[in-house]
C-alpha positions as CSV (number, residue, x, y, z in Angstrom):
1,X,24.2,-41.6,55.9
2,X,20.8,-42.8,57.3
3,X,19.9,-46.2,56.8
4,X,16.8,-46.6,58.6
5,X,14.3,-44.3,56.8
6,X,11.3,-45.2,54.6
7,X,11.1,-43.5,51.2
8,X,7.9,-43.5,48.9
9,X,9.2,-42.2,45.3
10,X,6.2,-41.2,43.3
11,X,6.6,-41.0,39.4
12,X,4.2,-40.8,36.9
13,X,6.2,-43.4,34.8
14,X,9.1,-46.3,36.0
15,X,10.6,-48.7,33.4
16,X,9.6,-51.0,32.4
17,X,5.8,-50.3,33.3
18,X,5.6,-47.0,31.1
19,X,8.4,-44.9,30.0
20,X,8.2,-41.7,27.8
21,X,11.9,-40.6,28.7
22,X,14.0,-40.5,31.0
23,X,11.9,-39.8,34.1
24,X,11.2,-43.2,34.1
25,X,15.1,-44.8,33.8
26,X,15.6,-42.5,36.8
27,X,12.6,-43.9,39.1
28,X,13.6,-47.3,38.1
29,X,17.2,-47.1,39.2
30,X,17.5,-44.6,41.9
31,X,15.4,-46.7,44.6
32,X,17.3,-49.8,43.8
33,X,20.7,-47.9,44.7
34,X,18.9,-46.4,47.9
35,X,18.2,-50.0,48.6
36,X,21.3,-50.8,48.2
37,X,22.2,-48.3,50.9
38,X,20.2,-49.5,53.5
39,X,17.2,-47.1,53.1
40,X,13.4,-48.8,52.6
41,X,12.6,-47.5,49.4
42,X,9.7,-48.2,47.7
43,X,8.0,-46.6,44.1
44,X,4.2,-45.5,44.0
45,X,3.2,-45.4,40.3
46,X,-0.3,-45.7,38.5
47,X,-1.8,-48.9,37.7
48,X,-1.4,-47.9,33.8
49,X,-3.4,-50.4,30.8
50,X,-0.9,-53.5,31.4
51,X,1.2,-52.9,34.4
52,X,-0.8,-55.0,36.7
53,X,0.3,-58.3,34.8
54,X,3.7,-57.0,34.2
55,X,4.2,-57.1,37.9
56,X,1.6,-59.8,38.9
57,X,0.6,-57.1,41.5
58,X,-2.0,-58.3,44.4
59,X,-4.4,-55.8,46.4
60,X,-3.6,-54.6,49.6
61,X,-5.8,-53.4,51.6
62,X,-9.6,-52.3,51.0
63,X,-10.5,-49.6,48.6
64,X,-11.0,-45.8,49.1
65,X,-11.7,-42.8,48.1
66,X,-8.5,-40.5,48.2
67,X,-10.5,-37.1,47.8
68,X,-14.2,-36.0,47.1
69,X,-13.3,-35.2,43.5
70,X,-12.3,-38.7,42.6
71,X,-12.9,-42.5,42.1
72,X,-13.0,-45.2,44.5
73,X,-9.1,-46.4,44.3
74,X,-7.1,-49.8,45.2
75,X,-3.6,-50.2,46.4
76,X,-1.6,-53.2,44.3
77,X,1.5,-54.6,45.6
78,X,4.3,-56.1,43.5
79,X,7.9,-56.0,42.5
80,X,9.6,-54.1,39.8
81,X,10.9,-56.7,37.5
82,X,14.5,-57.6,38.1
83,X,14.9,-55.9,41.4
84,X,13.9,-55.7,45.1
85,X,11.9,-52.5,44.8
86,X,8.3,-52.9,45.8
87,X,6.0,-51.4,43.9
88,X,2.4,-50.3,44.7
89,X,0.2,-49.2,41.7
90,X,-2.8,-46.8,42.1
91,X,-5.2,-49.0,40.9
92,X,-8.2,-47.0,39.3
93,X,-9.7,-48.3,35.9
94,X,-11.6,-45.2,35.0
95,X,-8.5,-43.1,35.3
96,X,-5.7,-44.6,34.2
97,X,-6.5,-47.9,32.1
98,X,-7.2,-46.3,28.9
99,X,-4.9,-46.2,25.7
100,X,-2.0,-43.5,24.5
101,X,0.8,-43.2,27.3
102,X,0.8,-41.6,30.9
103,X,-0.3,-37.8,29.3
104,X,-2.0,-38.3,26.1
105,X,-4.1,-40.7,24.4
106,X,-3.5,-42.3,21.4
107,X,-3.8,-39.3,19.0
108,X,-1.4,-37.5,21.1
109,X,-4.0,-35.1,22.7
110,X,-3.4,-34.2,26.6
111,X,-6.0,-36.5,28.5
112,X,-8.4,-33.9,29.4
113,X,-8.9,-34.8,33.0
114,X,-5.0,-35.2,33.9
115,X,-5.3,-32.6,36.9
116,X,-7.5,-35.5,38.9
117,X,-5.4,-38.0,37.6
118,X,-2.2,-37.0,38.9
119,X,-3.7,-35.2,42.1
120,X,-4.8,-38.7,43.3
121,X,-1.4,-40.1,42.6
122,X,0.0,-36.8,44.8
123,X,-3.3,-37.3,47.2
124,X,-2.4,-41.3,47.6
125,X,1.5,-40.5,48.0
126,X,0.7,-38.0,50.5
127,X,-1.9,-40.5,52.5
128,X,1.5,-42.6,53.1
129,X,3.1,-40.0,55.5
130,X,0.0,-40.2,57.3
131,X,-0.6,-43.7,58.6
132,X,-3.2,-43.8,56.2
133,X,-1.4,-45.6,53.2
134,X,-3.7,-48.5,53.9
135,X,-0.8,-50.6,52.9
136,X,0.2,-51.3,56.3
137,X,4.1,-49.2,55.9
138,X,4.5,-45.5,56.3
139,X,6.8,-43.4,54.4
140,X,9.3,-41.0,56.4
141,X,9.7,-39.1,53.5
142,X,7.4,-38.8,50.4
143,X,9.7,-38.0,47.1
144,X,7.5,-36.4,44.4
145,X,9.0,-36.7,40.8
146,X,8.2,-33.7,38.9
147,X,5.1,-31.8,38.5
148,X,2.8,-34.9,38.2
149,X,3.6,-35.6,41.9
150,X,4.0,-32.1,42.8
151,X,0.7,-31.4,44.8
152,X,2.0,-34.6,47.1
153,X,4.3,-31.9,48.9
154,X,1.1,-29.3,49.7
155,X,-1.4,-32.2,50.5
156,X,1.3,-33.2,53.4
157,X,1.7,-29.8,54.4
158,X,-1.7,-29.1,54.9
159,X,-2.9,-32.5,56.5
160,X,-2.2,-31.9,60.4
161,X,-2.1,-36.0,60.6
162,X,1.0,-35.9,58.3
163,X,4.2,-37.1,59.8
164,X,6.4,-37.5,56.9
165,X,9.1,-34.8,55.1
166,X,8.8,-33.9,51.3
167,X,11.1,-33.9,48.9
168,X,10.3,-32.6,45.4
169,X,12.4,-33.2,42.5
170,X,12.6,-31.0,39.0
171,X,13.0,-33.3,35.7
172,X,11.6,-30.4,33.5
173,X,10.6,-27.1,34.7
174,X,9.5,-26.5,31.0
175,X,6.3,-28.7,32.1
176,X,4.4,-27.2,35.0
177,X,1.3,-29.0,35.1
178,X,-0.7,-25.7,35.3
179,X,-4.5,-26.0,35.2
180,X,-7.8,-24.2,35.5
181,X,-8.3,-22.6,39.0
182,X,-11.4,-23.8,39.2
183,X,-10.1,-27.9,39.2
184,X,-9.5,-26.3,42.9
185,X,-12.4,-28.0,44.6
186,X,-12.2,-31.1,43.1
187,X,-8.9,-31.4,44.3
188,X,-9.8,-30.6,47.6
189,X,-7.4,-27.6,47.8
190,X,-8.3,-24.8,50.3
191,X,-8.8,-21.2,49.2
192,X,-6.3,-20.3,51.5
193,X,-3.3,-21.8,49.4
194,X,-4.6,-20.5,46.0
195,X,-2.6,-17.1,46.2
196,X,1.2,-15.7,45.2
197,X,2.7,-17.2,48.2
198,X,1.4,-21.0,47.2
199,X,0.2,-22.9,44.7
200,X,-1.4,-20.1,42.2
201,X,1.1,-19.3,38.8
202,X,-0.7,-16.4,37.0
203,X,-3.9,-17.3,38.0
204,X,-3.8,-21.2,37.1
205,X,-2.9,-23.7,40.3
206,X,0.1,-25.1,39.2
207,X,1.6,-28.6,40.3
208,X,4.9,-27.4,39.9
209,X,4.8,-24.5,41.9
210,X,3.2,-26.6,45.0
211,X,6.1,-28.9,44.7
212,X,8.8,-26.1,44.6
213,X,6.8,-24.3,47.3
214,X,5.7,-26.7,49.7
215,X,8.5,-29.5,49.8
216,X,11.0,-29.5,52.4
217,X,13.7,-29.9,50.2
218,X,13.9,-29.2,46.1
219,X,16.4,-31.4,44.0
220,X,16.9,-30.8,40.1
221,X,19.0,-33.7,38.0
222,X,22.3,-31.7,37.7
223,X,23.9,-29.0,39.7
224,X,24.4,-26.7,36.8
225,X,20.7,-26.9,35.9
226,X,20.0,-25.7,39.5
227,X,21.7,-22.8,38.9
228,X,20.5,-22.3,35.2
229,X,16.6,-21.9,36.7
230,X,17.1,-19.5,38.9
231,X,17.8,-17.2,36.3
232,X,14.8,-16.1,33.8
233,X,16.1,-17.7,30.9
234,X,15.8,-20.7,32.1
235,X,13.2,-20.6,35.1
236,X,9.9,-20.4,32.7
237,X,8.5,-18.2,35.0
238,X,9.1,-19.9,38.7
239,X,12.6,-18.5,38.6
240,X,11.6,-15.8,41.5
241,X,10.0,-19.1,43.9
242,X,13.4,-21.3,43.2
243,X,15.6,-18.5,44.3
244,X,13.4,-18.1,47.4
245,X,14.3,-21.7,48.1
246,X,17.9,-21.5,47.6
247,X,19.0,-22.9,50.8
248,X,17.0,-25.7,50.2
249,X,17.9,-26.3,46.8
250,X,20.3,-28.9,45.5
251,X,21.4,-30.0,42.0
252,X,22.2,-33.7,42.2
253,X,23.2,-35.1,38.8
254,X,21.3,-38.2,37.9
255,X,22.5,-41.5,37.2
256,X,22.2,-44.5,34.5
257,X,21.7,-48.2,35.2
258,X,25.2,-49.6,34.5
259,X,24.2,-53.2,33.9
260,X,21.5,-52.5,31.5
261,X,24.0,-50.2,29.6
262,X,27.1,-52.5,29.3
263,X,28.9,-53.1,25.8
264,X,30.3,-56.1,27.2
265,X,27.1,-57.9,27.9
266,X,24.5,-56.3,26.1
267,X,22.5,-58.8,23.9
268,X,21.2,-56.2,21.8
269,X,24.3,-55.1,20.1
270,X,25.7,-57.0,17.3
271,X,29.0,-57.5,19.1
272,X,30.1,-57.5,22.8
273,X,33.4,-55.1,23.5
274,X,35.3,-53.5,26.1
275,X,37.2,-50.9,27.5
276,X,40.5,-53.2,26.8
277,X,39.4,-54.3,23.0
278,X,37.0,-52.2,21.0
279,X,37.9,-53.6,17.8
280,X,34.3,-55.6,18.0
281,X,32.6,-52.9,17.8
282,X,33.3,-52.2,14.3
283,X,30.7,-55.0,13.7
284,X,28.2,-53.3,15.8
285,X,28.7,-50.1,13.2
286,X,28.5,-52.7,10.0
287,X,25.2,-54.2,11.5
288,X,23.4,-50.7,11.9
289,X,24.8,-49.3,8.6
290,X,23.4,-52.2,6.8
291,X,20.1,-52.6,8.4
292,X,19.3,-49.2,7.4
293,X,21.1,-49.4,4.0
294,X,24.2,-47.3,4.1
295,X,27.8,-48.2,3.2
296,X,28.9,-50.4,5.8
297,X,32.4,-50.2,4.8
298,X,32.5,-46.6,4.0
299,X,34.8,-44.4,6.4
300,X,32.9,-41.0,6.7
301,X,31.7,-40.4,10.3
302,X,28.2,-41.5,11.4
303,X,26.3,-39.4,13.5
304,X,23.8,-40.5,15.5
305,X,20.8,-38.7,17.5
306,X,18.2,-40.0,19.9
307,X,14.8,-39.2,21.6
308,X,11.9,-36.8,21.7
309,X,11.6,-34.9,19.0
310,X,11.4,-31.7,19.8
311,X,12.2,-27.8,19.9
312,X,13.8,-28.4,23.6
313,X,15.6,-31.5,21.9
314,X,17.5,-29.2,19.3
315,X,16.2,-31.5,16.4
316,X,15.2,-28.5,14.7
317,X,19.1,-27.3,14.7
318,X,20.3,-30.8,13.7
319,X,17.7,-31.1,10.7
320,X,19.0,-27.5,9.6
321,X,22.5,-28.0,10.1
322,X,21.8,-31.6,8.0
323,X,22.8,-30.4,4.3
324,X,26.3,-29.3,5.3
325,X,27.1,-32.2,7.2
326,X,25.7,-34.5,4.6
327,X,27.6,-32.6,1.6
328,X,30.9,-33.3,3.5
329,X,29.8,-36.9,3.1
330,X,28.9,-37.3,6.7
331,X,25.7,-39.6,7.7
332,X,23.4,-39.8,10.3
333,X,21.6,-42.2,11.8
334,X,18.3,-41.3,13.3
335,X,15.6,-42.2,16.2
336,X,12.7,-40.7,17.4
337,X,9.3,-40.2,18.1
338,X,7.4,-37.0,18.5
339,X,6.8,-34.3,15.3
340,X,5.5,-34.9,12.0
341,X,7.0,-31.7,10.8
342,X,10.5,-33.4,11.4
343,X,9.6,-36.8,10.0
344,X,8.5,-35.3,6.7
345,X,12.2,-32.9,7.0
346,X,14.0,-36.3,7.7
347,X,12.4,-37.9,4.8
348,X,12.8,-34.8,2.5
349,X,16.7,-35.6,3.6
350,X,16.8,-39.0,2.7
351,X,15.1,-38.1,-1.0
352,X,18.1,-35.4,-1.4
353,X,21.1,-37.3,0.4
354,X,20.0,-40.9,-0.7
355,X,22.0,-43.7,1.2
356,X,23.3,-41.1,4.1
357,X,20.5,-41.2,6.3
358,X,19.1,-43.8,8.4
359,X,15.7,-43.2,10.2
360,X,13.5,-45.5,12.7
361,X,10.3,-43.5,14.0
362,X,9.1,-44.1,17.0
363,X,10.9,-45.4,20.3
364,X,12.7,-48.7,20.8
365,X,14.9,-50.2,23.5
366,X,17.0,-52.3,21.8
367,X,17.1,-50.1,18.8
368,X,18.7,-47.2,21.4
369,X,21.3,-49.9,22.3
370,X,22.1,-51.0,18.8
371,X,22.2,-47.4,17.5
372,X,24.4,-46.0,20.1
373,X,27.0,-49.2,19.8
374,X,27.2,-48.4,16.1
375,X,27.4,-44.8,15.7
376,X,30.5,-42.6,16.4
377,X,29.0,-40.1,18.0
378,X,25.8,-38.8,19.0
379,X,24.4,-35.4,18.7
380,X,22.5,-33.6,21.4
381,X,21.8,-30.0,20.7
382,X,19.3,-29.3,23.3
383,X,18.5,-25.7,23.8
384,X,18.4,-26.6,27.4
385,X,18.9,-29.8,29.2
386,X,18.1,-30.6,32.7
387,X,20.1,-33.5,32.6
388,X,20.1,-36.3,29.9
389,X,21.0,-39.5,30.2
390,X,22.0,-40.5,26.6
391,X,25.3,-38.8,27.0
392,X,25.9,-40.8,29.4
393,X,24.7,-44.1,27.6
394,X,26.6,-43.0,24.9
395,X,29.9,-42.7,26.7
396,X,29.2,-45.8,28.1
397,X,29.4,-47.4,24.6
398,X,32.3,-45.5,23.5
399,X,30.5,-43.2,21.5
400,X,31.4,-39.4,22.0
401,X,28.9,-37.1,22.9
402,X,28.9,-33.6,20.9
403,X,26.4,-31.4,23.0
404,X,25.0,-28.1,23.5
405,X,27.1,-26.7,26.6
406,X,24.1,-26.5,29.1
407,X,22.8,-28.7,32.4
408,X,23.6,-31.8,33.0
409,X,25.5,-32.3,29.3
410,X,27.8,-29.4,30.4
411,X,28.0,-31.5,34.3
412,X,29.0,-34.8,32.4
413,X,31.1,-34.2,29.3
414,X,34.5,-33.2,29.2
415,X,35.8,-31.4,26.1
416,X,39.3,-31.5,24.7
417,X,39.5,-27.7,24.9
418,X,38.5,-27.7,28.1
419,X,41.2,-30.0,29.6
420,X,45.4,-29.6,29.8
421,X,46.8,-33.2,29.1
422,X,43.6,-35.2,30.7
423,X,41.7,-37.7,28.4
424,X,38.5,-35.9,26.9
425,X,34.9,-37.8,26.6
426,X,33.3,-35.2,24.1
427,X,32.7,-32.5,22.5
428,X,30.9,-29.4,23.3
429,X,29.5,-26.0,22.0
430,X,28.7,-23.1,23.8
431,X,25.5,-21.4,21.7
432,X,22.6,-23.3,20.7
433,X,22.9,-22.6,16.9
434,X,23.2,-24.4,13.6
435,X,26.4,-23.2,13.1
436,X,27.9,-24.1,16.7
437,X,26.5,-27.2,16.2
438,X,27.9,-27.9,12.7
439,X,31.7,-26.5,13.8
440,X,31.6,-29.1,16.6
441,X,30.5,-31.8,14.8
442,X,33.6,-30.9,12.2
443,X,35.9,-30.6,14.9
444,X,34.6,-34.4,15.8
445,X,35.1,-35.6,12.5
446,X,38.7,-34.1,12.0
447,X,40.2,-35.7,15.0
448,X,38.8,-38.8,14.3
449,X,40.6,-38.7,10.8
450,X,43.8,-37.1,11.6
451,X,44.0,-38.7,15.3
452,X,42.8,-42.4,15.8
453,X,45.1,-42.6,18.9
454,X,43.4,-39.7,20.9
455,X,40.1,-40.6,19.6
456,X,40.6,-44.3,21.0
457,X,41.6,-42.5,24.0
458,X,38.7,-40.3,24.2
459,X,36.3,-43.6,23.9
460,X,38.1,-45.3,26.6
461,X,37.8,-42.3,29.2
462,X,34.5,-41.9,28.0
463,X,33.8,-45.9,29.2
464,X,35.7,-45.3,32.6
465,X,33.8,-42.6,33.3
466,X,31.8,-43.5,36.3
467,X,27.8,-43.0,35.8
468,X,26.5,-45.6,38.2
469,X,24.0,-44.8,40.7
470,X,26.3,-45.1,44.1
471,X,27.2,-41.6,44.4
472,X,24.1,-40.0,43.3
473,X,21.9,-42.5,45.9
474,X,24.5,-41.3,48.8
475,X,23.6,-37.4,48.3
476,X,20.1,-38.1,47.9
477,X,20.0,-40.0,51.2
478,X,21.9,-36.7,52.4
479,X,18.8,-34.8,51.0
480,X,16.1,-37.0,52.8
481,X,18.0,-36.9,56.2
482,X,18.1,-33.1,55.7
483,X,14.2,-33.1,55.1
484,X,13.6,-35.4,58.1
485,X,15.5,-33.4,60.3
486,X,13.4,-30.0,58.6
487,X,10.3,-31.7,59.5
488,X,11.3,-33.3,63.2
489,X,12.0,-29.3,63.8
490,X,9.1,-28.5,62.9
491,X,7.3,-30.8,66.0
492,X,5.7,-32.6,63.8
493,X,7.1,-35.7,64.0
494,X,5.8,-37.8,66.8
């Protein structure tokens, strides 16, 4: 295993500086795990509004202009809170210091200059592989995360001064960063690269295709998803280019921060509990139900759902199935942000089934912990799911996931029907339909009532599953070494 490689992880978001989803959690936890293995892993991310103070970051080097179509930027350096991981912020207030989230304004509209914003991030990442990173530190491997950093692989490929290998991770192929071809010149992309065997994608300039096509090694966030995206059903038009990279495509299951998600010490939940003593978990259930106006004494199963409210995540399936489930006395605790149509549907259901649905609109880390600690099962009816982290959080807290058998969900949940004698850790269903979701939740509800012993064995098996980063970080270390060796064979590394 390599212990002396210098790794720069480039990402649009990292917790706690910026978070819209699991990408931020992964990019916070992975570099810390890599450093535990002996690699010098560091992070590069934009200096969004407020992040500079969060890190107490200080300037490194002089301002510079990374490319002709961008403003001057400056690097700031700090340490990710609670870790030893160095973080470089790309400080350019004109691009990053604005209201909203990393991708959208406060009204939910895409920032119109996202191509430039993330082109600059990619270019600055690539400069760390040429010795021109202006931070007195040079990376051996540039690891770009998702489409926002896809151009880094191209910039490294095109630059004759580049000495770094490139690794690109697909977190969700549905989001590709495809922009009008006219932005090419502002991004400093040569016309020779704008073709089918390059970063052109149906007439657009594609950040995602750039990462896939030009990286030395490509990874995605679960083994099953690495296979699924080579098929047209999940390939979103890029299955062909992915099949062409199959010998350099690896699926590595994400991990989670097991210190932050630890029921024995979590300060966000009403009572701490453990595999050896599940009884205090009942207090978490009572606290959650009381707080959201539901009968805490009733024993009917409580179904949780958490995350971005979008068709991909299966909210439409759960809300469509809700009348059947609620009419049977089951209850729901929902935490989500996104579609206003889904919010209106939830409020309609609350009026029709009073006292059976709790709803928190938005995202709050403490609320997420409280919800997962207090519900009985977590519904994850995603139409597709590259990896998912919520099923791991749930199992860590003894909450059994009920999920569509796809991507990382299938890789991280064991269903009783698939096992002979071994304790399962959740429930899987094969088709992303309302009827299949209802049947799976009904199956869970029956088992919970009819065989509490088996239910508790499943809870303990789920809590004992190792979702830490150590194993996955080791696999990434091997990918980095492979990418670096490939770069060496090309004779580009001095």
